[in-house]
C-alpha positions as CSV (number, residue, x, y, z in Angstrom):
1,M,83.8,94.6,157.6
2,Y,81.3,95.1,154.8
3,N,78.5,97.5,155.5
4,K,75.3,95.8,154.5
5,K,73.5,99.1,154.1
6,D,75.6,99.5,150.9
7,L,74.4,96.1,149.7
8,P,70.9,96.5,148.2
9,T,69.0,93.4,147.1
10,L,68.3,95.2,143.8
11,Y,68.3,98.6,142.3
12,W,67.2,100.4,139.1
13,Q,69.6,102.7,137.3
14,D,69.5,104.2,133.8
15,G,66.8,101.7,132.6
16,I,68.6,98.6,133.9
17,L,67.6,96.3,136.7
18,Y,70.5,95.2,138.8
19,L,70.1,92.2,141.0
20,L,72.5,91.0,143.7
21,D,73.5,87.5,142.5
22,Q,72.8,85.7,145.7
23,R,74.0,82.4,144.3
24,L,77.6,83.8,144.9
25,L,77.2,84.9,148.5
26,P,78.8,85.1,150.9
27,H,82.2,85.1,149.2
28,V,81.5,87.1,146.0
29,I,79.4,90.2,145.8
30,D,78.3,90.9,142.2
31,Y,75.3,92.3,140.5
32,R,73.5,90.8,137.6
33,A,72.3,93.4,135.0
34,C,68.9,92.7,133.5
35,T,68.0,94.7,130.3
36,T,65.0,92.6,129.2
37,Y,62.1,91.0,131.1
38,R,63.2,87.6,130.0
39,E,66.6,88.2,131.7
40,T,64.6,89.1,134.8
41,I,62.7,85.8,134.5
42,S,65.9,83.9,134.2
43,S,67.3,85.6,137.3
44,I,64.3,84.7,139.3
45,R,64.2,81.1,138.1
46,E,67.9,80.6,138.7
47,M,67.6,82.2,142.1
48,S,70.0,85.1,141.5
49,V,67.2,86.9,143.3
50,R,65.2,85.0,145.9
51,G,62.8,85.6,148.8
52,A,59.1,86.1,148.0
53,P,59.0,90.0,148.5
54,A,62.3,90.5,146.6
55,I,60.9,88.3,143.7
56,G,57.8,90.4,143.6
57,I,59.8,93.6,143.4
58,A,62.1,92.2,140.7
59,A,59.0,91.1,138.7
60,S,57.6,94.7,138.9
61,F,60.8,96.1,137.4
62,G,60.7,93.2,134.9
63,M,57.4,94.7,133.7
64,V,59.1,98.1,133.3
65,L,61.7,96.4,131.1
66,A,58.8,94.8,129.1
67,A,57.3,98.3,128.5
68,S,60.7,99.7,127.6
69,E,61.2,96.9,125.1
70,A,57.9,97.5,123.4
71,F,58.5,101.3,123.3
72,A,62.0,100.9,121.8
73,N,60.6,98.6,119.1
74,G,58.1,101.2,118.0
75,S,55.1,99.3,119.1
76,D,51.8,101.1,119.2
77,V,49.8,101.4,122.4
78,S,47.8,98.2,121.8
79,E,50.9,96.2,120.9
80,M,52.7,97.6,124.0
81,R,49.9,96.5,126.2
82,R,49.9,93.0,124.7
83,H,53.6,92.7,125.2
84,I,53.4,93.7,128.9
85,L,50.6,91.3,129.5
86,Q,52.5,88.5,127.8
87,A,55.5,89.3,129.9
88,A,53.3,89.1,133.1
89,S,52.1,85.7,132.1
90,E,55.6,84.4,131.5
91,M,56.9,86.0,134.7
92,R,54.3,84.3,136.9
93,L,55.6,80.9,135.7
94,A,59.2,81.6,136.9
95,R,58.6,80.4,140.4
96,P,55.0,79.3,141.1
97,T,54.9,79.1,144.9
98,A,55.8,82.6,145.8
99,V,52.6,84.6,145.5
100,N,54.3,88.0,145.6
101,L,55.5,87.3,142.1
102,A,51.9,87.1,140.8
103,W,50.8,89.9,143.1
104,A,53.3,92.3,141.6
105,T,52.4,91.5,138.0
106,E,48.7,91.7,138.8
107,R,49.2,95.2,140.1
108,V,50.8,96.2,136.8
109,E,47.9,94.6,135.0
110,E,45.4,96.5,137.2
111,W,47.3,99.8,136.4
112,L,46.9,99.1,132.7
113,K,43.1,98.5,133.1
114,I,42.6,101.7,135.1
115,H,44.7,103.8,132.6
116,Q,43.0,102.8,129.4
117,E,43.8,106.1,127.7
118,A,47.5,106.2,128.6
119,S,49.9,106.9,125.8
120,R,53.1,104.9,125.1
121,E,55.1,107.4,127.2
122,D,52.6,107.4,130.0
123,I,52.7,103.6,130.2
124,C,56.4,103.5,130.5
125,K,56.4,106.2,133.1
126,G,53.5,104.9,135.0
127,V,54.7,101.3,135.2
128,E,58.1,102.5,136.4
129,Q,56.6,104.6,139.1
130,L,54.5,101.7,140.2
131,A,57.6,99.4,140.5
132,H,59.4,102.0,142.6
133,Q,56.2,102.3,144.8
134,I,56.1,98.5,145.3
135,H,59.7,98.6,146.3
136,E,59.2,101.4,148.8
137,E,56.1,99.9,150.2
138,D,58.0,96.7,151.0
139,K,60.6,98.6,152.9
140,I,58.0,100.3,155.0
141,N,56.0,97.1,155.6
142,N,59.2,95.3,156.7
143,R,59.8,97.9,159.4
144,L,56.3,97.6,160.6
145,I,56.5,93.8,160.7
146,G,59.7,94.2,162.7
147,Q,58.1,96.6,165.2
148,F,55.0,94.4,165.8
149,G,57.1,91.2,165.9
150,A,59.7,92.4,168.3
151,D,57.1,92.7,171.1
152,L,56.8,88.9,170.9
153,L,60.5,88.3,171.7
154,P,61.8,88.0,175.2
155,R,64.3,90.4,176.8
156,K,66.8,87.6,176.7
157,G,66.6,84.3,174.8
158,S,67.4,82.3,171.7
159,V,65.6,82.3,168.4
160,L,65.7,79.7,165.7
161,T,65.1,80.7,162.0
162,H,65.1,78.8,158.8
163,C,66.2,79.7,155.2
164,N,66.6,83.5,154.7
165,A,63.9,86.1,155.4
166,G,66.2,89.0,155.9
167,A,67.0,92.2,154.0
168,L,68.3,90.3,151.0
169,A,65.0,88.4,150.6
170,T,63.0,91.6,150.6
171,G,63.2,95.3,149.6
172,G,65.6,96.1,152.3
173,Y,65.0,95.2,156.0
174,G,63.6,91.7,156.3
175,T,60.5,89.9,157.6
176,A,61.6,87.2,160.0
177,L,65.1,88.7,160.4
178,G,63.4,92.1,160.5
179,V,61.7,91.0,163.7
180,I,65.0,89.9,165.1
181,R,66.8,93.0,164.0
182,T,64.2,95.3,165.6
183,A,64.3,93.4,168.9
184,F,68.1,93.6,168.9
185,E,68.0,97.3,168.1
186,Q,65.7,97.7,171.1
187,G,68.4,96.3,173.3
188,K,67.1,92.8,173.8
189,N,69.8,90.2,174.5
190,L,69.2,87.7,171.7
191,S,71.1,84.9,170.0
192,V,70.0,83.2,166.8
193,Y,70.3,79.6,165.7
194,V,70.5,79.5,161.9
195,S,69.6,76.3,160.1
196,E,71.9,75.7,157.1
197,T,68.8,75.1,154.8
198,R,69.7,72.4,152.4
199,P,70.1,72.0,149.6
200,L,71.1,75.6,148.5
201,L,72.2,76.6,152.0
202,Q,70.4,80.0,152.2
203,G,70.8,79.9,155.9
204,A,74.5,79.2,156.0
205,R,75.3,81.5,153.0
206,I,72.9,84.4,153.5
207,T,71.2,84.5,156.9
208,A,74.5,83.9,158.8
209,F,76.1,86.6,156.5
210,E,73.4,89.1,157.4
211,L,73.4,88.5,161.1
212,I,77.2,88.6,161.4
213,H,77.2,92.0,159.6
214,E,74.5,93.2,161.9
215,G,76.5,92.2,164.9
216,I,73.8,89.8,166.1
217,P,75.1,86.7,167.8
218,A,74.4,83.8,165.4
219,T,75.2,80.1,165.5
220,L,74.9,77.9,162.4
221,V,73.4,74.4,162.8
222,T,72.5,71.6,160.5
223,D,68.9,71.3,159.5
224,N,68.4,68.2,161.6
225,C,69.8,69.8,164.8
226,A,66.6,71.6,165.7
227,G,65.0,68.8,167.6
228,H,68.1,68.4,169.8
229,L,68.2,72.1,170.5
230,M,64.5,72.2,171.5
231,K,64.8,69.1,173.7
232,N,67.6,70.7,175.6
233,N,65.8,74.0,176.1
234,R,68.1,76.0,173.9
235,V,65.3,77.5,171.7
236,D,62.7,80.0,173.1
237,L,60.9,80.6,169.8
238,V,61.0,80.0,166.1
239,V,60.4,82.8,163.5
240,V,60.4,82.2,159.8
241,G,59.1,83.9,156.6
242,A,56.6,82.6,154.1
243,D,56.2,82.5,150.3
244,R,52.4,82.0,150.3
245,I,49.8,82.0,153.0
246,A,46.4,80.5,152.2
247,G,43.1,82.0,153.1
248,N,42.9,79.8,156.2
249,G,46.4,80.6,157.5
250,D,48.2,77.5,156.1
251,S,51.7,78.8,155.1
252,A,54.2,77.6,152.5
253,N,57.8,78.3,153.2
254,K,61.2,76.7,152.5
255,I,61.3,72.9,152.7
256,G,61.9,71.9,156.3
257,T,59.6,74.6,157.9
258,Y,56.8,72.1,158.5
259,S,59.1,69.8,160.4
260,L,60.2,72.8,162.6
261,A,56.6,73.6,163.3
262,V,55.8,70.1,164.4
263,L,58.9,70.0,166.7
264,A,58.0,73.4,168.1
265,R,54.5,72.3,168.9
266,Y,55.7,69.1,170.6
267,H,58.1,71.1,172.8
268,N,55.6,73.9,173.5
269,I,57.7,76.5,171.7
270,P,56.0,79.5,169.9
271,F,56.2,79.2,166.2
272,Y,55.8,82.5,164.3
273,I,55.4,83.4,160.6
274,A,56.5,86.9,159.6
275,A,55.2,88.1,156.2
276,P,53.6,91.1,154.5
277,L,49.9,91.1,153.4
278,S,51.1,90.6,149.8
279,T,52.1,87.1,150.8
280,I,48.5,86.2,151.8
281,D,46.6,84.6,148.9
282,R,42.9,84.8,149.6
283,K,42.1,83.2,146.3
284,I,42.9,79.8,147.8
285,K,41.1,78.4,150.8
286,S,43.9,76.1,152.2
287,G,47.4,75.0,151.8
288,S,46.4,72.0,149.8
289,E,45.9,74.4,146.8
290,I,49.4,75.8,147.0
291,I,51.5,74.7,144.1
292,I,54.8,73.4,145.4
293,E,57.8,74.1,143.1
294,E,59.9,71.1,142.4
295,R,63.5,72.0,141.5
296,N,66.2,70.2,139.6
297,S,67.5,67.1,141.4
298,D,71.1,68.2,140.7
299,E,70.7,70.6,143.6
300,I,70.7,67.6,145.9
301,T,73.0,65.2,144.0
302,Y,75.7,67.7,143.4
303,F,77.7,70.0,145.7
304,N,80.1,72.7,144.3
305,D,79.7,71.0,140.9
306,Q,80.9,67.7,142.4
307,R,78.5,64.7,142.4
308,I,77.9,63.4,145.9
309,A,75.3,60.8,145.2
310,P,75.6,57.6,143.1
311,Q,75.2,58.1,139.4
312,D,71.9,56.4,139.2
313,C,70.5,57.8,142.4
314,V,67.0,59.3,142.1
315,A,66.4,62.5,144.1
316,Y,63.2,64.4,145.0
317,N,63.6,68.1,145.5
318,P,60.5,70.1,146.5
319,A,61.5,73.7,147.3
320,F,58.7,74.3,149.8
321,D,56.4,72.6,152.3
322,V,53.2,73.8,153.9
323,T,52.7,74.3,157.6
324,P,49.0,74.0,158.8
325,A,47.6,77.0,160.5
326,E,46.9,75.1,163.7
327,L,50.7,74.8,164.2
328,I,51.3,78.5,163.8
329,S,51.2,80.6,167.0
330,A,50.9,83.8,165.2
331,I,51.4,85.5,161.8
332,I,53.1,88.9,162.0
333,T,52.1,91.4,159.3
334,E,52.5,95.1,158.8
335,K,49.0,95.5,160.3
336,G,49.8,93.7,163.5
337,V,50.1,90.2,165.1
338,M,47.4,87.7,164.3
339,H,47.4,85.0,167.0
340,N,46.1,81.5,166.2
341,P,45.4,82.4,162.6
342,D,42.3,81.2,160.8
343,G,40.2,82.1,157.8
344,Q,37.9,84.5,159.7
345,K,40.8,86.4,161.2
346,I,42.6,86.7,157.9
347,A,39.4,88.0,156.2
348,G,39.1,90.5,159.0
349,L,42.7,91.6,158.5
350,F,41.9,92.9,155.1
351,N,38.8,94.8,156.3
352,S,40.4,96.5,159.3
353,K,43.2,98.8,160.3
354,G,45.0,96.2,162.2
355,V,45.0,93.1,164.4
356,S,46.1,92.2,167.9
């Protein structure tokens, strides 16, 4: 059996960013080498790398590649700065919903503002150190999310999760799956229902892959099976990740999440979001301001390169939906568990050492 500890989402080696090509999982394990920031953008847009935290980390290393390109081309300091800022602007457009992407590039921009006197060499070194810092911070935050979230899980029970919010969507441990992993490591007797997550099957291809290799009991179900499971008392709680959380707690996640939240509320089942603070976008007041990425309709009308819908069939393919805060039992962050999230609690979260 493959040891997932030997399967990083991404790594940096000798000036090259290597991204696990998640489009090929679970049957093929291959890394895509990015030597330019535009190759990084392509990898993000094409979903070779996916998951909001992982996208943010990849973007930060994309900024390192932009700095390296400018340095290699002999650009002076001013030209180098312009090149990096241009790369940041392009990077943010790769996938507009996941706020971690913008958050990471903005951290690089802030570094440049603070270090106005930095030389060309200093810029290259400093941006690379920042990218490694962002990566390490995510690993630490994932562990903390897991520890706080595990307390919400029963000693014995069933969890439903959607899409993939595991190690492969983050810097190395997972958000929603990090909660499940921590509880399992604590000896809790848990089983997990994994929704397939149409149309790209991140649940079937990646979440099931991760859980199997962790030795956590997992059962794959179709996306439209959730209501049946809940009605028959086979789900004790739902825990998912998020790609952007608005200032009032409204949360964007993979399409289908909102439906799960509605079902969970009807059946009186706790519905949890697990995400780092970097996923909270306090610049927007509510989920109505979140830009929802619309992807190519071919993802719906084709499967394994075979067309499954009539030739003239029109398809609508939003990648995300927004769950209102009032349907969320709690948001689990690296600072603690925020029950019944709202704008006041979120604002306080950034002005305190933790929540409860």
